[in-house]
C-alpha positions as CSV (number, residue, x, y, z in Angstrom):
1,M,232.1,205.8,180.3
2,R,232.8,205.5,184.0
3,I,236.1,205.4,185.7
4,N,235.1,205.1,189.5
5,Y,233.3,201.7,189.2
6,N,234.3,199.2,186.6
7,A,231.1,197.0,186.5
8,P,232.1,195.0,183.4
9,A,235.4,194.1,185.3
10,M,233.4,193.1,188.3
11,R,231.0,190.8,186.2
12,A,234.1,189.5,184.5
13,N,235.6,188.7,187.7
14,N,232.5,187.0,189.3
15,A,232.4,184.8,186.1
16,L,236.1,184.1,186.5
17,N,235.6,183.0,190.1
18,V,232.7,180.7,189.3
19,A,234.7,179.1,186.3
20,D,237.7,178.8,188.6
21,N,235.6,177.0,191.4
22,R,234.3,174.5,188.9
23,V,237.8,173.8,187.5
24,A,239.0,173.3,191.1
25,A,236.1,170.9,191.9
26,S,236.7,168.9,188.8
27,L,240.3,168.7,189.7
28,Q,239.6,167.4,193.0
29,K,237.1,164.8,191.5
30,L,239.8,163.7,188.9
31,S,242.7,163.5,191.5
32,S,240.8,161.7,194.2
33,G,238.7,159.4,191.9
34,Y,235.5,160.3,193.8
35,K,232.5,162.1,192.4
36,V,231.4,162.8,195.9
37,N,234.3,164.0,198.1
38,S,232.0,166.1,200.8
39,A,228.5,166.4,201.8
40,K,228.0,169.4,199.7
41,D,228.7,167.7,196.4
42,N,225.8,165.4,196.8
43,P,224.1,165.4,200.4
44,S,221.8,162.7,200.0
45,G,224.5,160.3,197.8
46,Y,227.0,161.3,200.5
47,A,224.8,159.9,203.5
48,I,223.9,156.9,201.5
49,G,227.5,156.1,200.4
50,R,228.7,156.3,203.9
51,R,226.2,154.0,205.2
52,M,226.7,151.6,202.4
53,N,230.5,151.8,203.0
54,A,230.0,150.7,206.7
55,Q,228.1,147.7,205.6
56,I,230.7,146.7,203.0
57,T,233.3,147.0,205.7
58,G,231.1,144.8,208.0
59,V,230.2,142.4,205.5
60,T,234.2,142.0,204.7
61,V,235.1,141.3,208.4
62,A,231.9,138.9,208.7
63,T,233.5,136.9,205.9
64,Q,236.7,136.8,207.7
65,N,234.7,135.5,210.9
66,A,233.0,132.8,208.8
67,K,236.3,131.7,207.5
68,T,237.8,131.6,211.2
69,G,234.6,129.6,212.2
70,I,235.6,127.0,209.4
71,S,239.2,126.9,210.8
72,V,237.8,126.4,214.3
73,I,235.3,123.4,213.2
74,E,238.4,121.8,211.1
75,T,240.5,121.9,214.4
76,A,237.8,120.3,216.5
77,D,236.8,117.7,213.7
78,G,240.6,116.8,213.4
79,A,241.0,116.0,217.1
80,L,237.7,113.9,216.8
81,T,239.1,111.9,214.1
82,E,241.8,110.8,216.4
83,V,239.2,110.2,219.2
84,H,237.2,108.0,216.8
85,D,240.1,106.0,215.8
86,M,241.0,105.4,219.5
87,L,237.4,104.4,220.2
88,Q,237.7,102.1,217.3
89,R,240.7,100.4,219.0
90,M,239.0,100.4,222.2
91,N,236.1,98.6,220.7
92,E,238.6,96.0,219.4
93,L,240.0,95.4,222.7
94,A,236.5,95.1,224.4
95,V,235.4,92.6,221.5
96,K,238.8,90.6,222.3
97,G,238.3,90.6,226.0
98,E,234.9,88.8,225.7
99,T,236.3,85.6,224.5
100,G,237.0,83.0,227.2
101,T,240.4,81.8,225.7
102,L,242.4,84.7,227.2
103,T,244.2,84.3,230.5
104,T,244.3,86.7,233.4
105,A,247.7,88.1,232.3
106,D,246.1,88.4,228.7
107,R,243.3,90.6,230.0
108,K,245.6,92.7,232.1
109,M,247.6,93.7,228.9
110,L,244.4,94.4,227.0
111,D,243.1,96.5,230.1
112,Q,246.5,98.5,230.2
113,E,246.3,99.5,226.6
114,L,242.6,100.3,227.1
115,Q,243.3,102.5,230.0
116,Q,246.0,104.4,228.3
117,L,243.6,105.0,225.3
118,K,241.1,106.4,227.8
119,E,243.6,108.8,229.3
120,E,244.7,110.0,225.8
121,V,240.9,110.7,224.9
122,A,240.6,112.7,227.9
123,R,243.8,114.6,227.4
124,V,242.6,115.3,223.5
125,A,239.4,116.5,225.1
126,R,241.3,118.8,227.6
127,D,244.1,120.1,225.5
128,T,242.4,120.5,221.9
129,E,242.5,124.5,221.7
130,F,242.0,127.3,219.1
131,N,243.3,130.6,220.0
132,G,244.0,129.6,223.5
133,Q,240.4,128.5,224.0
134,P,239.5,124.8,224.6
135,L,237.2,123.4,222.2
136,L,236.2,119.8,223.2
137,D,235.8,120.2,227.2
138,G,232.4,121.8,227.2
139,S,233.3,125.4,226.9
140,F,231.2,125.7,223.7
141,D,228.3,123.3,224.5
142,L,224.9,124.3,225.5
143,R,224.4,124.8,229.1
144,G,221.6,124.1,231.5
145,Y,221.3,124.1,235.5
146,T,219.3,122.5,238.2
147,N,218.1,123.8,241.5
148,D,220.0,120.9,243.3
149,L,223.8,121.1,243.7
150,S,224.3,117.4,243.2
151,I,222.6,117.1,239.8
152,K,223.9,118.8,236.8
153,V,222.6,119.2,233.3
154,G,225.2,117.2,230.9
155,Y,223.3,117.4,227.5
156,Y,220.3,118.4,225.9
157,S,219.3,118.2,222.1
158,D,218.4,121.3,220.0
159,D,214.8,120.3,220.2
160,V,214.7,121.1,223.7
161,L,213.1,124.7,224.2
162,D,214.6,127.5,226.5
163,K,212.4,127.1,229.6
164,V,212.3,125.5,232.9
165,Y,211.3,121.8,233.2
166,T,210.3,120.4,236.8
167,I,210.4,117.0,237.9
168,D,208.0,116.6,240.8
169,S,209.6,113.5,242.2
170,L,212.7,111.5,241.2
171,T,214.0,108.3,242.6
172,V,217.3,107.0,241.4
173,Y,218.2,103.3,242.2
174,Y,221.5,101.7,242.0
175,D,222.2,97.8,241.6
176,E,224.8,95.9,243.6
177,D,227.5,97.0,241.2
178,G,226.8,100.7,241.9
179,K,225.2,101.3,238.6
180,I,221.8,103.0,238.0
181,D,219.1,100.5,237.8
182,L,217.0,101.7,234.8
183,D,214.0,99.3,235.6
184,K,213.6,100.7,239.1
185,T,214.6,104.4,238.6
186,N,211.4,106.5,238.0
187,A,210.4,110.1,237.7
188,D,207.0,111.8,237.8
189,F,206.5,114.0,234.8
190,Q,203.2,115.8,235.6
191,P,201.4,117.9,232.9
192,G,202.0,121.5,233.1
193,N,205.8,121.3,234.0
194,N,206.9,121.7,230.4
195,F,207.9,118.2,229.6
196,P,206.4,117.0,226.3
197,K,203.7,114.1,226.6
198,G,205.4,110.6,226.6
199,S,208.6,111.9,228.4
200,A,210.3,109.0,230.1
201,I,213.8,107.8,231.3
202,T,214.9,105.8,228.6
203,S,218.6,105.1,229.1
204,V,221.3,105.2,231.9
205,G,225.0,105.5,231.6
206,E,227.9,106.2,234.1
207,N,226.3,108.4,236.6
208,C,223.7,109.8,234.3
209,F,220.4,109.2,232.8
210,T,218.5,110.4,229.9
211,I,214.9,111.7,229.5
212,T,213.4,111.5,225.8
213,D,210.1,111.6,224.1
214,S,209.4,110.2,220.6
215,K,210.0,113.5,218.8
216,G,213.7,114.2,219.5
217,F,213.4,115.6,222.9
218,E,216.5,114.8,225.1
219,I,218.0,115.7,228.2
220,T,220.9,113.9,230.1
221,L,221.3,114.6,233.6
222,D,224.6,113.8,235.7
223,I,224.1,112.6,239.2
224,P,226.5,111.6,241.8
225,D,228.3,108.3,242.5
226,K,226.4,105.7,244.4
227,E,227.7,106.8,247.7
228,V,227.1,110.8,247.7
229,I,227.2,113.6,250.0
230,R,223.9,115.5,250.3
231,N,223.5,118.7,252.5
232,S,220.3,120.7,253.4
233,D,221.8,124.1,253.3
234,P,223.3,125.4,250.0
235,N,225.3,128.0,251.8
236,A,227.4,125.3,253.5
237,Q,228.1,122.9,250.6
238,V,230.1,119.9,251.7
239,I,232.2,119.0,248.7
240,S,234.0,116.0,250.2
241,C,234.5,113.8,253.2
242,S,237.3,111.3,253.9
243,K,234.9,108.9,255.5
244,P,231.1,107.8,255.2
245,L,228.7,107.9,258.0
246,P,229.2,105.8,261.0
247,A,227.9,102.4,261.4
248,A,225.0,103.7,263.5
249,D,222.3,105.4,261.5
250,G,222.0,109.3,261.3
251,D,223.5,112.2,259.4
252,Y,226.4,114.5,260.2
253,E,224.8,117.6,261.8
254,I,226.2,121.2,261.8
255,T,224.1,123.3,264.3
256,S,225.3,126.6,263.2
257,L,228.2,127.9,261.1
258,T,229.5,131.5,261.2
259,V,232.0,133.2,259.0
260,T,233.5,136.8,258.9
261,Y,233.6,139.1,256.0
262,G,236.0,141.9,255.6
263,T,235.5,145.6,254.4
264,D,235.6,144.4,250.9
265,N,232.6,142.1,251.7
266,K,235.1,139.2,250.7
267,L,235.6,136.2,253.0
268,N,238.1,137.1,255.7
269,T,240.2,134.0,256.2
270,T,242.4,135.4,258.8
271,V,239.4,135.0,261.2
272,A,238.6,131.4,262.1
273,P,235.0,130.0,261.3
274,A,232.9,129.4,264.3
275,I,231.0,125.8,264.0
276,T,228.9,124.1,266.4
277,F,229.0,120.6,265.6
278,G,226.3,118.3,266.0
279,Q,225.9,114.2,266.0
280,N,228.3,111.8,264.5
281,F,231.2,114.4,264.2
282,P,234.4,113.5,266.3
283,L,234.3,115.0,269.7
284,D,237.4,116.9,269.0
285,A,236.1,118.2,265.6
286,Q,237.6,121.5,264.6
287,A,237.6,124.0,261.7
288,E,240.0,126.0,259.9
289,Y,240.4,127.7,256.5
290,E,242.3,126.0,253.7
291,G,242.1,128.6,250.9
292,N,238.5,129.6,250.7
293,L,237.4,126.3,251.9
294,I,236.8,125.4,255.4
295,K,238.7,122.2,256.5
296,V,237.1,120.0,259.5
297,T,239.7,117.7,261.1
298,S,239.9,115.5,264.1
299,P,243.5,115.6,265.4
300,A,243.1,113.2,268.5
301,N,240.1,111.0,267.8
302,D,240.3,110.4,264.3
303,P,243.1,111.6,262.4
304,D,242.0,110.3,259.1
305,F,238.7,112.2,259.4
306,E,238.6,115.2,256.9
307,M,235.6,117.2,255.6
308,Y,235.8,120.1,253.3
309,I,233.0,122.7,253.2
310,R,232.5,125.6,250.8
311,V,230.8,128.8,251.8
312,P,229.9,132.0,250.0
313,E,232.9,134.1,249.2
314,N,231.0,137.3,249.2
315,G,228.8,138.7,251.9
316,I,228.2,141.6,254.4
317,Q,231.0,143.1,256.4
318,G,231.2,141.5,259.8
319,A,230.4,138.1,261.4
320,Q,227.5,136.4,259.6
321,N,225.8,133.2,260.5
322,I,225.2,131.6,257.1
323,A,223.8,128.2,258.0
324,N,221.8,126.6,260.7
325,N,220.9,122.9,261.4
326,V,222.9,121.6,258.4
327,S,222.1,118.0,257.7
328,I,224.8,116.2,255.8
329,S,223.7,112.7,254.6
330,Y,224.9,109.8,252.6
331,T,223.0,107.7,250.4
332,K,223.8,104.1,249.2
333,D,221.2,102.3,247.4
334,E,218.8,105.0,246.2
335,V,218.5,108.7,246.3
336,S,215.2,110.8,246.1
337,Y,214.6,114.2,244.8
338,S,211.4,116.4,244.8
339,D,210.6,119.6,242.7
340,L,213.8,119.2,240.7
341,E,213.9,122.2,238.3
342,I,215.8,122.0,235.1
343,D,216.8,125.5,233.7
344,I,217.5,125.1,230.0
345,T,219.1,128.3,228.9
346,G,220.1,127.6,225.4
347,I,223.3,129.7,225.7
348,G,227.0,128.6,225.6
349,A,227.6,127.9,222.0
350,M,230.3,129.8,220.2
351,D,228.7,132.8,218.6
352,T,230.2,133.7,215.0
353,Q,229.3,136.9,213.7
354,I,228.5,136.3,210.2
355,G,226.8,139.4,209.1
356,A,227.4,143.2,209.2
357,N,224.5,143.9,211.7
358,E,223.7,143.2,215.1
359,G,222.2,139.8,215.8
360,Q,223.4,138.1,212.6
361,I,225.2,135.2,214.2
362,L,225.6,131.5,214.1
363,E,225.9,129.5,217.1
364,I,228.4,126.7,216.8
365,R,227.8,124.2,219.3
366,V,230.9,121.9,220.1
367,P,229.7,119.0,222.0
368,T,231.6,117.9,225.2
369,M,234.1,115.1,224.9
370,T,235.0,114.2,228.3
371,L,235.1,110.5,229.4
372,Q,232.1,111.1,231.5
373,R,230.1,112.2,228.6
374,L,231.2,109.5,226.4
375,G,230.1,107.0,229.1
376,I,233.6,105.2,229.3
377,T,234.9,106.4,232.6
378,G,234.8,103.0,234.3
379,A,235.4,100.9,231.1
380,E,237.6,98.0,231.6
381,V,238.2,94.6,230.1
382,T,239.7,92.6,233.0
383,T,236.7,90.0,232.8
384,E,234.3,88.8,230.2
385,D,231.4,90.6,231.8
386,K,233.3,93.8,232.2
387,S,234.5,93.6,228.5
388,A,230.9,93.1,227.4
389,D,229.6,96.2,229.3
390,A,232.7,98.1,227.9
391,N,231.7,96.8,224.4
392,V,228.3,98.4,224.8
393,A,229.6,101.6,226.5
394,I,232.2,102.1,223.7
395,K,229.7,101.6,220.8
396,G,227.6,104.4,222.5
397,A,230.8,106.7,222.7
398,I,231.4,106.0,218.9
399,A,227.7,107.1,218.1
400,Y,228.0,110.0,220.1
401,V,231.3,111.2,218.5
402,S,229.8,110.4,215.0
403,D,226.9,112.4,215.8
404,A,229.1,115.2,217.0
405,R,231.2,115.2,214.0
406,S,228.2,115.1,211.8
407,R,226.8,118.3,213.5
408,L,230.2,120.0,212.9
409,G,230.2,119.0,209.3
410,A,226.7,120.7,209.0
411,Y,228.1,123.9,210.5
412,Q,230.9,123.9,208.0
413,N,228.7,123.5,205.1
414,R,226.5,126.4,206.4
415,L,229.7,128.6,206.9
416,E,231.2,127.8,203.4
417,H,227.8,128.9,201.9
418,T,227.7,131.8,204.1
419,V,231.1,132.9,202.8
420,G,229.9,132.5,199.3
421,S,226.7,134.6,200.0
422,L,229.0,137.3,201.8
423,D,231.2,137.5,198.7
424,I,228.5,138.1,196.5
425,T,226.8,140.6,198.6
426,N,230.2,142.4,199.1
427,E,230.8,142.4,195.2
428,N,227.2,143.9,194.4
429,M,227.2,146.4,197.2
430,T,230.5,147.5,196.2
431,A,229.4,148.2,192.7
432,S,226.5,150.2,194.0
433,Y,228.8,152.2,196.1
434,S,231.3,152.9,193.1
435,R,228.1,154.2,191.1
436,I,227.4,156.7,193.9
437,M,230.8,157.8,194.9
438,D,233.3,157.3,191.8
439,V,233.9,159.6,189.2
440,D,233.3,158.9,185.5
441,V,236.8,159.9,184.4
442,S,235.9,160.3,180.9
443,E,232.8,162.4,181.5
444,E,234.5,164.4,184.2
445,M,237.5,165.2,181.8
446,T,235.1,166.4,179.3
447,Y,233.7,168.8,181.8
448,Y,237.0,169.8,183.0
449,T,238.2,170.8,179.5
450,S,235.1,172.8,178.8
451,Q,235.5,174.7,182.3
452,Q,239.2,175.5,181.4
453,V,238.1,177.0,178.1
454,V,235.5,179.1,180.1
455,E,238.2,180.1,182.7
456,Q,240.5,181.2,180.2
457,A,237.7,183.2,178.1
458,A,237.1,184.8,181.7
459,I,240.6,185.6,182.2
460,S,241.0,187.2,178.9
461,M,237.5,189.2,179.1
462,L,238.9,190.4,182.7
463,A,242.0,191.8,181.2
464,Q,240.0,193.7,178.5
465,A,237.5,195.0,181.1
466,N,240.2,196.4,183.2
467,E,241.7,198.3,180.1
468,R,238.4,200.0,179.4
469,P,238.8,203.0,182.0
470,S,242.2,203.9,180.5
471,Q,240.4,204.7,177.2
472,V,238.6,207.5,178.9
473,L,242.1,209.5,178.9
474,Q,241.6,209.8,175.0
475,L,238.6,211.9,175.6
476,L,240.6,214.3,178.1
477,Q,243.4,215.0,175.6
């Protein structure tokens, strides 16, 4: 028997510590409800569980996003319901205006109602919002661009691939009423310029024409009014002029245009622009800034003359000559374009994140509902002929709105199926996560009870081991 070192007590103490740690770990599991509370409990399971939990959280938020997308579509479709009703009423007015039994006063009253309905359609398109974002003004429609400032991409179908399409030459003809003449207007679609075989201008509208093929390809280009401004230098963009060209032929010409940029490389509007005016400008033409636009006036010779020019707002510090020999022309009966590039971007739709991972989105395209896009900007019923034209335009607008609502309905169906799919994914992933992370209370309680017994036994044995050295005293008596 030894008294300096009590090895049995040390062994009993070690066993007690092990049992106590197991009881403590079991208590943590039972009190937290988790089988894995830290990485040491199950390193691989902990890593899998954390990753799976992130996925579950993402799926939950994606479900909320999809439901919000449904609300967006319902808001847009609700507004389009009213637009549809107004177009139906406008169609009634146009049909009524085609009859010859109406007097001029009757037609005037019909037209007053028609114009008010048009204003309301424009207001609905402008003011329909969701969370402060306009829905029907084109903010969430697909966008495209051209290399000519006077032509804009108004619409293209989903079948149009994202690439640059080139029209080698385009001539737009106007009839005596200022409308595009479909029979004369022509475009040269050369092979290799990305247009599909069979592409042609198949329809015209108010200041627009549509290029289609036989397989769903469709691009609508918005063009200027019959009398338009075109200038040869994009750095000096003439955006309006109060008067057309003088009776004598020739263009307005600006020999040079110099503006000054400040230390922030922004346009310095405190320094007057320097312009050298060429032919057809009034002799006393002068330029000054009005906001960030250059305003050209003729105080003495032609007080009614007024031209506005837009120049780049960013440049290089100091005086900078940004344009030379600018030719500003008008066209009245026809306008020609060459090497017109149409850049179809495929972007602009509302991206709705409907998955937990990057790139899992649904692009919701909300078509533009402006009067111009509907093709009823100039609709009126003041005469039988104009009523007939309005009838055709309004029916086209009804078809456009119907197609838009059909598209939105398809999006809503997709989102509702998405919500159902996400709910099932969430349910199954949560069950898997629970199997990894959650403690089986019944099993753990059994283990906890057994470890408590072991701990109590260790305590008892440690107490007896500590008593053994005192037994040596009996040998010393």
